[in-house]
KEFI-964837 format. One record per residue (C-alpha): z negated, y, x; residue in one letter. Coordinates in Angstrom, 2 decimals, m for minus. Each point is the difference from the previous one (the first is absolute). Layout:
// residues N
Z	Y	X	a
...
// end
This chain:
// residues 349
m79.96	m14.47	m0.24	m
1.07	m3.46	m1.14	v
0.45	m0.65	m3.73	l
m2.75	m2.22	m1.26	l
0.68	m2.90	m2.27	f
m2.95	m1.16	m2.02	k
0.54	m3.47	m1.46	p
m2.26	0.59	m2.96	a
2.11	2.95	m1.06	l
3.44	m1.65	0.18	w
1.69	m2.46	m2.31	s
0.15	m3.65	1.01	l
3.83	0.15	m0.04	s
m0.09	2.84	2.49	f
m2.37	m1.95	2.34	l
2.16	m3.09	m0.32	a
2.91	1.95	1.39	l
m2.13	1.78	2.44	i
6.31	15.51	m10.83	c
5.00	3.37	m0.84	f
m2.25	2.92	m0.89	v
0.67	2.89	m2.25	h
m3.70	0.17	m0.18	g
m2.38	m2.79	m0.37	g
m1.74	m2.82	m1.70	h
0.37	m0.94	m3.74	n
m3.60	1.09	m0.25	s
0.73	3.27	1.65	w
3.53	0.67	1.21	e
2.91	m2.31	m0.96	p
2.24	m1.29	2.79	s
2.98	2.27	m0.36	t
m0.44	2.56	2.65	r
1.37	m1.51	3.22	f
2.94	m2.24	0.56	n
0.65	m1.03	3.61	a
3.67	m0.62	m0.77	a
0.41	3.54	m1.27	q
m2.22	2.21	2.19	d
0.16	0.71	3.71	g
m2.95	m0.52	2.31	v
m0.87	1.39	3.46	a
m1.61	m2.66	2.15	a
m2.88	2.22	1.13	i
m3.46	m1.41	0.22	l
m1.75	3.17	1.22	d
m2.82	0.24	m2.47	k
m1.09	2.65	m2.46	r
1.73	1.11	m3.22	y
2.67	m2.21	m1.44	f
2.92	1.91	m1.45	i
3.60	m0.58	m1.24	i
2.87	0.23	2.53	e
2.24	2.81	m1.21	v
3.65	m1.03	m0.11	n
2.94	m0.06	m2.37	e
m1.78	m2.42	m2.31	k
m3.33	1.78	m0.34	q
m0.84	3.68	0.45	r
m2.81	2.39	m0.39	t
m0.16	2.50	m2.87	w
2.04	3.13	0.70	p
m2.11	3.03	0.93	n
m3.13	m2.16	m0.40	a
0.26	0.39	m3.79	e
m0.32	m2.97	m2.36	i
1.89	0.66	m3.20	k
m1.38	m2.16	m2.80	y
0.10	m0.63	m3.67	c
m2.30	m1.96	m2.33	f
1.69	m2.64	m2.15	k
m1.23	1.83	m3.14	d
m2.64	2.37	m1.32	a
m2.43	m2.88	m0.70	a
0.19	m1.20	3.63	t
m0.60	3.48	1.24	k
m3.06	0.47	m2.25	a
m1.43	m3.34	1.16	l
0.55	0.47	3.82	l
0.08	3.70	0.68	l
m3.76	0.70	0.65	s
m0.55	m2.94	2.44	d
3.37	0.57	1.69	l
m1.03	3.63	0.63	q
m3.27	m1.15	1.54	m
2.03	m2.38	2.21	a
2.13	2.96	1.19	k
m3.10	2.00	0.78	e
m1.41	m2.85	2.14	k
2.90	0.41	2.35	w
m0.33	3.83	0.21	y
m3.70	m0.37	0.59	a
0.66	m2.23	2.98	q
2.29	2.60	1.59	g
3.47	m0.57	m1.43	l
1.56	3.42	0.17	p
0.94	1.84	m3.22	n
3.71	m0.03	1.15	r
m0.05	m3.57	m1.47	f
0.81	0.58	m3.67	k
0.41	m1.86	m3.23	y
2.39	1.50	m2.55	t
0.24	m1.34	m3.53	e
3.54	0.07	m1.36	v
1.54	m0.53	m3.42	s
1.34	m3.19	m1.44	q
3.41	1.57	0.22	t
m0.28	0.42	3.76	e
m1.28	m3.56	0.27	l
3.00	m1.34	m1.80	n
2.44	2.18	1.91	n
m1.50	m0.61	3.46	n
m1.77	m3.27	m0.32	r
0.27	m1.01	3.72	a
m2.01	3.10	0.98	r
m2.73	0.10	m2.61	v
m3.12	m2.21	0.00	l
m0.45	m1.57	m3.46	l
m3.70	m0.54	m0.82	i
m0.87	m2.73	m2.55	t
m3.20	m1.65	m1.28	h
m0.90	m3.55	m0.71	n
m3.04	m1.92	m1.27	d
0.46	m2.95	2.32	a
m1.66	1.53	3.07	g
3.22	0.44	1.90	r
0.25	2.79	2.53	l
3.19	0.42	1.98	a
2.00	2.83	1.52	t
3.29	0.25	1.86	t
m0.51	0.85	3.66	n
1.45	3.39	0.51	g
3.49	0.51	m1.42	m
2.10	m3.17	0.01	r
3.78	0.00	m0.11	a
1.83	m1.84	m2.75	l
0.72	m3.48	1.20	d
3.03	m2.16	m0.93	p
m2.21	m3.13	0.38	a
m2.44	1.49	m2.52	d
1.97	1.70	m2.82	p
m3.02	0.09	m2.21	n
m1.54	2.61	2.26	y
0.84	3.46	m1.30	r
m2.59	2.17	1.79	g
m3.57	0.27	1.21	p
m2.73	m1.14	m2.32	t
m3.81	0.08	m0.21	m
m1.71	m2.51	m2.21	q
m3.62	0.86	m0.79	l
m2.75	m1.68	m2.07	s
m3.24	1.54	m1.16	n
m1.90	m3.27	0.41	r
m2.95	0.15	2.40	e
m0.34	m3.74	0.71	d
2.85	0.03	2.53	v
0.57	1.40	3.52	g
m2.64	2.51	1.00	m
m1.66	m0.39	m3.41	l
0.52	3.79	m0.44	d
2.95	1.60	m1.77	k
0.27	3.07	2.14	a
m0.31	m1.97	3.21	a
2.67	m2.49	m1.20	n
2.35	2.87	m0.83	y
m0.68	1.64	3.40	a
1.06	m3.28	1.65	h
3.24	0.12	m1.99	e
0.57	3.60	0.96	l
m0.23	m1.12	3.65	g
2.87	m2.47	m0.68	h
2.00	2.70	m1.73	a
m0.20	2.15	3.17	w
1.00	m2.96	2.14	g
m3.20	m1.71	1.17	l
m0.11	m3.81	0.11	l
m3.02	m2.29	m0.21	h
m2.20	0.29	3.05	e
m0.83	m3.71	m0.15	h
3.64	m1.00	0.13	q
0.53	1.48	3.42	n
0.79	m3.07	2.21	p
m1.97	1.66	2.81	a
m3.21	m1.19	m1.76	w
0.96	m3.61	m0.34	w
0.38	m2.80	2.45	g
1.73	m3.41	m0.17	p
0.97	m1.66	m2.32	p
0.39	3.16	m1.99	y
1.70	2.13	2.60	a
1.54	m0.73	3.39	t
m2.06	2.76	1.61	a
m3.06	1.84	m0.94	g
m3.74	0.22	0.35	f
m1.28	m2.41	m2.65	g
m2.29	2.38	m1.85	e
0.04	m1.80	m3.33	f
m1.05	m3.27	m1.69	t
2.20	m0.72	m2.99	f
m1.47	m2.11	m2.79	n
3.20	m0.96	m1.83	c
m1.75	m2.38	m2.40	q
m2.14	2.80	m1.38	n
2.99	1.77	m1.48	l
0.09	0.08	m3.77	r
3.52	m1.42	m0.13	d
m0.58	m2.75	2.60	y
m0.62	m2.77	m2.43	a
3.12	0.74	m2.00	e
2.12	0.07	3.15	v
m1.65	m3.14	1.38	a
0.92	m1.90	m3.19	a
3.70	0.56	0.52	r
0.44	m0.18	3.78	l
m0.20	m2.89	2.42	s
m2.96	0.09	2.41	p
2.40	0.86	2.79	e
1.55	2.94	m1.89	d
m3.35	1.26	m1.14	l
m1.30	m0.02	3.57	a
3.01	1.99	1.11	q
m0.35	2.49	m2.86	a
m3.58	0.63	1.16	c
1.05	1.08	3.45	i
3.52	1.49	m0.40	d
0.64	3.03	m2.29	r
3.68	m0.84	m0.46	n
m0.86	m3.53	m1.07	a
m2.65	1.35	m2.35	a
2.51	2.39	m1.53	a
2.62	m2.79	m0.43	a
m2.62	m2.11	m1.74	a
m0.97	2.91	m2.24	k
m3.53	m0.15	1.48	f
m0.66	3.72	m0.44	s
m3.61	m0.13	0.96	g
0.80	m1.35	3.53	a
3.06	2.17	0.37	a
m2.01	3.15	m0.49	e
m2.48	m0.93	2.73	y
2.01	m1.77	2.74	l
1.47	2.14	2.78	p
3.50	1.32	0.14	v
2.21	m2.09	2.18	r
2.69	1.53	2.32	f
3.09	0.69	m1.97	g
m2.18	1.59	m2.72	g
m0.65	3.61	m0.66	l
m2.26	2.35	1.88	g
m1.44	1.64	3.04	e
m3.57	0.46	1.43	s
m1.05	2.71	2.34	f
m2.91	0.81	2.27	g
m1.68	m1.96	2.75	f
m3.17	m2.04	0.30	g
m2.97	m0.32	m2.22	g
m0.55	m2.17	m3.06	d
1.56	m0.15	m3.46	p
m0.67	3.15	m2.03	d
m2.85	m1.49	m2.11	m
m0.31	3.23	m1.82	a
3.68	0.04	m1.20	s
0.65	0.20	m3.62	i
3.10	m2.15	0.72	m
m2.28	m2.92	1.00	l
m0.83	m2.54	m2.68	y
m3.66	m0.62	m0.53	p
m1.06	m3.58	0.68	s
m0.12	m0.89	m3.70	g
3.38	1.43	m1.10	a
1.93	m2.75	m1.85	g
m2.89	m2.47	0.43	g
m1.47	m2.39	m2.49	l
m3.13	1.15	m1.88	g
m1.15	2.79	m2.26	p
0.23	3.67	0.86	a
m0.84	3.36	m1.59	a
m0.51	3.55	1.20	r
m2.62	m0.11	2.78	n
m0.55	m3.74	m0.57	n
2.21	m2.10	2.15	d
m0.56	m3.74	m0.52	g
3.39	m1.10	1.33	r
0.30	m2.62	2.65	m
0.97	1.43	3.43	p
3.69	m0.42	0.91	v
0.13	1.94	3.23	l
m2.95	0.31	2.37	l
m0.50	1.25	3.58	r
m0.24	m2.89	2.44	t
m3.72	0.70	0.23	d
m0.21	m0.83	m3.72	d
m0.62	3.64	m0.96	s
1.46	1.29	m3.17	s
2.66	2.65	m0.35	i
m1.39	2.83	m2.15	p
1.45	1.61	m3.07	r
1.32	3.22	1.47	n
0.06	2.64	m2.82	l
1.49	2.79	2.06	d
2.87	0.35	2.52	p
m0.97	m0.06	3.68	s
0.89	2.46	2.72	t
2.52	m2.51	1.34	k
1.58	m0.37	m3.47	d
0.65	3.72	0.05	v
1.31	m0.12	3.56	e
2.51	m2.73	m1.07	g
1.41	2.21	m2.75	i
0.20	2.91	2.39	l
1.96	m2.19	2.44	r
2.47	m0.67	m2.76	l
0.30	3.63	m0.98	y
m0.03	2.24	3.10	p
m0.36	3.59	m1.11	e
3.42	1.58	m0.42	g
1.74	m3.31	0.59	q
0.39	m1.72	m3.36	t
3.74	0.38	m0.72	p
1.61	m1.09	m3.23	d
0.59	m3.79	0.51	p
3.49	m1.40	0.15	k
m0.55	m3.36	m1.62	l
2.84	m2.49	m0.24	l
0.44	0.79	m3.64	n
0.28	3.80	0.64	e
3.57	1.47	m0.01	p
m0.89	1.99	3.15	s
m0.39	m3.30	1.91	n
3.37	m1.02	1.57	p
m0.65	m3.62	m0.92	k
m0.63	0.77	m3.68	s
3.52	m0.96	m1.06	g
m0.24	m3.56	1.28	k
m3.54	m0.22	m1.34	f
1.01	1.06	m3.51	r
2.87	m2.44	m0.08	t
m2.26	m2.89	0.94	l
m2.85	1.19	m2.28	y
2.24	0.29	m3.02	n
1.55	m3.34	0.59	r
m3.33	m1.79	0.26	l
m1.40	1.91	m2.90	k
2.95	m1.18	m2.15	k
m0.43	m3.62	1.19	d
m3.74	m0.06	m0.69	k
0.09	2.05	m3.14	g
m1.51	3.39	m0.78	d
m3.57	0.39	m1.18	c
// end
């Protein structure tokens, strides 16, 4: 299919000329999950689930077990019930019970920060989770270990707390956004692909703020290029636009269409202008199919979502990762020297 451009839906500046993701839009997931300069990508466009590429910089959880700790007792009391429902959604869709979540103490969190998922809460509607288990990075000394930011607001994302948290659990296991697979986009968004989506950049909630500080040319570029959107701090666009080569992940499987049932797929209104509440989505559509059909709010993981996780964690084949910051990695000495030098230069926090 060829990507359709609808003049009525695009800004005049775009027509005159012709998002960095840790997890999403300001109205759902802030743009801190991916960084094309940090993460490796496999240039594979075979379609289906979209997952991290396992390497020295990012790994899966050892023995398919996520060790986690809530920031404090109040955070646990606020999030525990809906987070448990989110876990059950994955098991109900076929995720084997060998995939485990183990709560650990604050002491273990402090002593082994790089291997424990820290769960926090905010009232701003932010949801974001580290993809899998990232290595410490000399270029990002503020990163100490995997995090999951959750919010109990139901006017963001899927407009459902448990579904939003299930989406974040997908990221924790290593799934990427289904809609950011370049296989589903055509020019000018991706150099190859099938053009399955129409992207309405001007419907994003943060579009006006970004438009006020960028030139028309830079705004147009930020609406088609995820790296440009990230550089411009246009998080809404950066969390929709496809990953470019030199980015971060792999997709597997052949043929078919995007997994429209994936919980890793943003619904059309996510991050869009307009009011929203549980079961009442009045947000303007940001992403549509090229036939103008809307992308639904998927409240449960799909079969393909589960298959993607199973691909990352073959039974009996999830060894303890040797990240760059691990002493068992032969490159850890050089890494530590560089990390400590940059940490000293930039200051501790």
